[in-house]
N, C-alpha and C positions, 0 to 999 in steps of 0.2 A: 572421453573427448578432449581433444587438443585445443585448448582455448587461450589466447593471446590479450591481456588488459593493459589497456594504456590509459595510463594516469594511476598513481597509488595514494591518491587522497583518500578520503573518507569513504566516498562511495567504492571506488576501486578497490581499495583495502577490505572494507567487506563484502564485496560479491566476491573475492579470490577467498575469504575464510570461508563463505559460503560455498564455495566450489569444491575447495579442496578436501572438505568434510565429505564430500560426496567422490571421493575416487576421480576426480578428473586430473589432467595433464594442464597446468597453470604455468603461463608466463607471465609475469607482469614487469612494465617498460615504466621508466620515469626519467627525469632529469636528476630527481632529489635522490643522492646518493645513501644518506642516512636513513630516509624513509623506507627504501628497498632492502638496507641493511635490516632494518626494524623487522618489516614483513618476513625476510628468510630466515630471519632467528625464530619467529614464530610459529612460522608454517611451513608445510613440504611443497615448495613451489621454486621454480627458477626465477630471475629476477636479471635485466639488462639495463643497463643506464644508457640515455640517450634521448633523443627528439622521437617520439612515436611515430611521425609523418616522414623518417627518413628510410630510404627503401634498404641502405645499408643494415640500420638497426632492426627493422621488421623482418629481413631475412636472418638475422641473428637470433631473433625470437623464436624464429619457427614459422615465419609465416607460408614458408613453401607448400606443408603439408598440415596447416591449421585447420581445424574444423571450423573456428568461429574466430572474430575478431571483434572486441568489445571496444570502442574508443569512448571513454570517460575522461579526458584530460580537462582542465578550467578552459580551455579554448575551443570554442566551436569550430576555428578553422583548422586547427590542426586535427580535430575528430574528421571533419571531412576529407581533408586532404589523405588523412590515413585509409578511409576507406576508399578513397577512389585509387590510389597505389596499390591495396592490398588486392584488388578489384584487377586493375591493367597488369598489374606484374606477375600477381601470383594466383590468382582465381580464387580467392578464398571465398568459400560457397556462403558463408553467413555474417555479414557484418551490421553492428550495432552501434548506434553513435548516439552520444546524447548533445542535444541541441537546444542552447536556452535562448538566444537572441530572438525576440518577436520578428525581426526584419526577415530573418530566413524561415521562421515557422510559418508567416503567413504565405509563405511562396511554397511551400511543401510539396503540393502536385506539380509543379512545374520542375524544380529542382531536384527534388530527390528520387530520381528514377534512372535505371539502368545506364542511358544513353549520356546521361549529366552527372550526378553525381549519385554513385551507385551505393545506397544506404538500404538494406532491407528493412530495418526497422529503426524508428527515430524515437527519442525517449526526450520528452521534455520537463524537468522537474518543475518548472514552475505550472505546468498546466496539470500536471498529476497532482499537487499540493492543493491547487484550485478547486480539482474536483474532488479530493478528500475533504474539503472542509463544507464544500457543498452540500454534500452527504449527510455530514454533522448536522447541520443547520437543517434540512429538510427533517431530521428526525430527532428531533430535542429530546436530549438524555441518554443518548447513544455513544458510546466511546468510539466504535468503529464500524462503519459500514462497506461490505466489500460487496458488489455486485456480480454475478456469474450469468452464463446463457444469457447474454444480450439482454441482461437485466432482470431477467423474471425470476431469478431466486438469489437470494443474500443470506449472508452470515454476517450475526451484527453481534456486537460485542454491548453488553450494558452491564451496570452494578445493581445489584440487590437491595432495595432500601427499605425501612419500615414503612409499610402504607401500601405496599405492591401486595396483591391478593396471594402470590405465592411464597413470600417469606413467611417460615416457620411452619410449612407443609411442605408433603411430599410431590415428586415429579407428578406421581399419578392424577394429581389435583388439576394438573394444566388440562388433561383431555378433558374434565367435567366442567371445568371454566370457560373453557374453547371448544363445544363439542362438533363446531361447524369449521373449525381453521387446522389443518394439520402443519406441524410444527415438529422439529425436533430440537432437544438440548444437546449440541454435539460435544460440548466440554464446560466443566465449572472450574474456575480457580478459585481457591480459600488459600487466604495469607501466602499468596504466590505460588503455593503448588497445587497442582492438576490434579482433580477427583473426578474418577469413571461415575459419568450419571446412570444411573439406575431408578427403576420406578421408586424405589424406596427412600431414595436420597431426600434428605430434608434441605431446602435452601434457607441460607441464613443469611441476615442481613452484611452487606460487605464484599460477599461473593462477586466475582465477576463472570457473567453467563454469556455462553457463546450458542446463539441459537440459530437454527437455519429453517428458512421459511421464506413461501412465495412471497415476492417483494412486495405487493399489494397488502400483505398482511401484518408488516412489519409493526404498526405503532398498535395493535390488537394485543400481540404477543409481549412489546413492551410493558403494556400496562399490566400484565400479570407479575413483572418483576421490580416495576416502581411506580409509585405515583405519576401518572401521565403529566407531562409538562405541557403548558401551552404552546402554540405555536408560535415560535420568534417573529417579532415584528422591528422591533428597533435594533439595530446593529450600527457599532462602533469600530470601524477599520483604522489602526495605525501602522503608518509605512505605506508610501503611494509607489513602491516599485513595481517590477511586473507581476507579484501575485498581488498584492494589494489592489493594483489597479484593475487587474484581471479579474478578482474577486467582485469588487465593487460593479463592474460592469455586469457581470452575470447575474447579480443580486438586485440590481438596483430598481428594474422593474416590479418587483413582488415584496421588496422589502424598504424601509425608512433606513437609507444610509449614510454615515457622516463618517469620513474620512479625514485625519489628521496627517498632514507633511511638513517635517520640518525645513524643508528646503524650499526656498519661495518660489524660486523659478521654478521647479516639478509641482509646486500645489497649481502654480498658473496655470501649466499645462495641463494639469488633470480636472483643472475647473471648466476648461473649454472639452477635453473628452469624455466627459462623464455628466450626460445630460439630467439624471435624476437624482445625482448624490452631492451633497452639501460638504464642500472640500474647505479644511482650514488649515491656515498656515499656522503653524504651533507646536507645541514639544506636549508629548501626550503624559509626562509627568509633571505638568504644571496644573495643581489642583484647581486654581482657579478658573481654567480654560475648561477643566473636566467638569467641575460645578456649574458653570454657566451654559455648559451644554447638556445639563442633566443627566450624568453620569447613571443616579439612581433611578433611572427610568428605563435604561438601555438593558435589552436581553441578552445580547451578546458581546464582549470586547474583545476583539481578535488582535493580537499586536503581530506584525507581520515585517518588521524591520530586520536589516541585517546584523543586527545587536542584541546577541541572547541576553545580556544582562540589562540591558534597556527594554527588551520584551518584558522579561520576568516583572522588573521593578514596576514598569506601567501598568501591569496587568495586576499587580498584587496591590497598587493603590487604587486602581479602579475597582477592585473586588470591595477593598475598603471601604470606599464609597457609596456601594450600594448597587453596583452592576450584577445582575442575577448570576453571569455565568462568565468565566473568562478562559480563553485560548490562548495559546502563545507558540510562535514557529521557534524550534531551536534546533541550532546547526551541529552543536557538540553533544553527542549521545550520552554521553556520563549525565548530562543535567538532566535529560528526559525523566531517567529514574529518580532524580533529586527533587523534582518538583511537582510531577503529576500527581492528584489523588490528594493535595493539601489544599493548601489556597487556590493553586491553578487546576483549573477542572480539567483541562485536555491540554498535554504538549504534544505538537505536530512536529515529528522529524523527516526533513524532505529526503533525507538519505534512504529510510526505511520505504517511504512511497517509492523512490527510484527503483530499489533492490528487488521491490516485488513485481516492478515491469519488468527490469532484466530478468531475472527467473525464469518468468515464462518465455523464454527464448532461449534457455538453454538446459532445460530439463530436457532428459529423453521421454522417449513413446510419444503420442501425442497429446501432451498438456499445454494447454491454449491458454490456462491462465494459473496466475500464483499470486497470492496475496501473502504477504510477510505479518504475522500477528505475534502481539504481546513482546514488541520490540526485538522481534526477529526468533524466538523461542519455538513459536509455533508456525504451522502454514495451514492456509487453507489451497486447496489445489481443485482444478476442474480438467479433467482428462477424458478423451472420447475413446469409446472402448470399439477396437477393431477384431477382425476376425470371426471364428465361429466356432464351434464347442470343442473341434481337432487344433485349433491354431491359438485359440487365447485360454488365458487362466481364469478369465471373467463372463467371457459371453455365454449365455446357456446356463448359467448359475446361478442358484440364489445366493442373496450377500451373506447367508448363514455358511455356505459352502468355501468362501473366498476366502485364503488364509492371509489375513491383512495383519500388519505387524502390530504391535502393541501401541494402544494409545491411538487407533488410525479409526475414523468413524465415517462411513459412507452416510451423509445426511440428504441427499437429494438425488434423483435422478432427472434429467430432462430429457424427455422422449417427443420429438418434434416441437410443439408447442405446451405439451402438457407437462407441468411440475409435479414430481412425486415425490413426498418426502417419505425416505427409504425407511424400511423395516425389514428383518432377517429372511421374509420371505419373497420379496421382491426378487425377479428374475431380470438380469443384465441381458438387453437385447443390443445387436450390432448398430453401431451409431448413437448409441445413448452417450449422453452429456453426465459425467458422475462428478458430484461436489462432494469433496473429501476433507475432513479437518485432520489434522495430524498433530496432536500436542507436544512432540519431540521432533525437529525438523532431521536429525540424524536417521530417522526412517524413511525419509523420502527416496532414497535409490531401491530400497526393497520394493516402497509401492510402484516406481518407476518400472520394476522389472514384472511386477504382476500385470502392468498394463501394455506391456511390449509383445505383440503377437509374435510366434515363431512356427516357419511351416515345420518346424522339428517337433514342437511339444503335443505330445499324445496324453 
């Protein structure tokens, strides 16, 4: 696939890295010549220096025969204009844009249509992060929750702790403990290395476990790998930007929310905008403020400012003063590996959330949902099976007969409204939604080929 990426920042660069590995023809456009040079030295791709919305630059990047334009510059306006020009001058078939400003997002249905601003798929990083955090709050103890098939089935990451029924036991015990719930352990990572789950595999404390289950049964399965945490009630949010304010608005009806904002004018705005949230003007690294607001009674402390260092330090202080769990938003991907799992319980990368959303629109075959897992090393994919026994490598075949690449597991099949936790004897039918876990994303192109029906396949 020939793809033009506008913007060589963290999202554009990470997306290019993912797609180059999958044998795509990538051209990346940016005004930062030094950043382009770094990417060209590192990856097999073309670079073009210039403004991504200029027709001349788009023509130089190959827009006349490009399959897709992905506009992820730091400017919403540049992204929108680039999609418009690609549509009007070059008839680019697929146009994806990152739009951040809530003023545009609110008017999505009227603005982003072919007759006005022709964007085929719009990505809002702020909303993606809000949704990501919201799921973690819904399921205390989870490290990541990813929904598929319109929310019917989920892949959940959780760490095994002493107190969980499975710790020290084999996976065979899972069926004994949960006889009426179907689930499948899709992957186990032990000391950052994947282990192939088998019935005889013994779960150890510290293992990171990915399981597939009907969404309604998430808490039941989590209770097997760790002592189930009580539902959260009291949440403290730091930072009243788009993410902090949006999260507070989504949570305030069901939880007790306090929000700390260090800009007085913004704090005043938020106090009027948020009806059931207590808004404070102050600094989250102020011990007196945290003590006065009973940080020791806080179930979750979530630092969401634009300053990575401030987020990390305030979260560490909150944890030291008694907050039960702390989450931080981190822009620099290198920091995520450094802090998560120590004092910081969960580090949230907006780049990874954005990349997951983007990948679902650049995959081949009918892959409608992609989630990047374990900091981009692994992936979960939802694909739709098309064709018949003569044209498809999967339809009409048992799972045991499908030649999946190493480390790829079919975890679930969604057929109409039925969730089927997969085993080797299940037969794939046309239009089934297949939920897969891939421990090494370098195998994604092989999975795509398997799910591409061909009139010549025999």
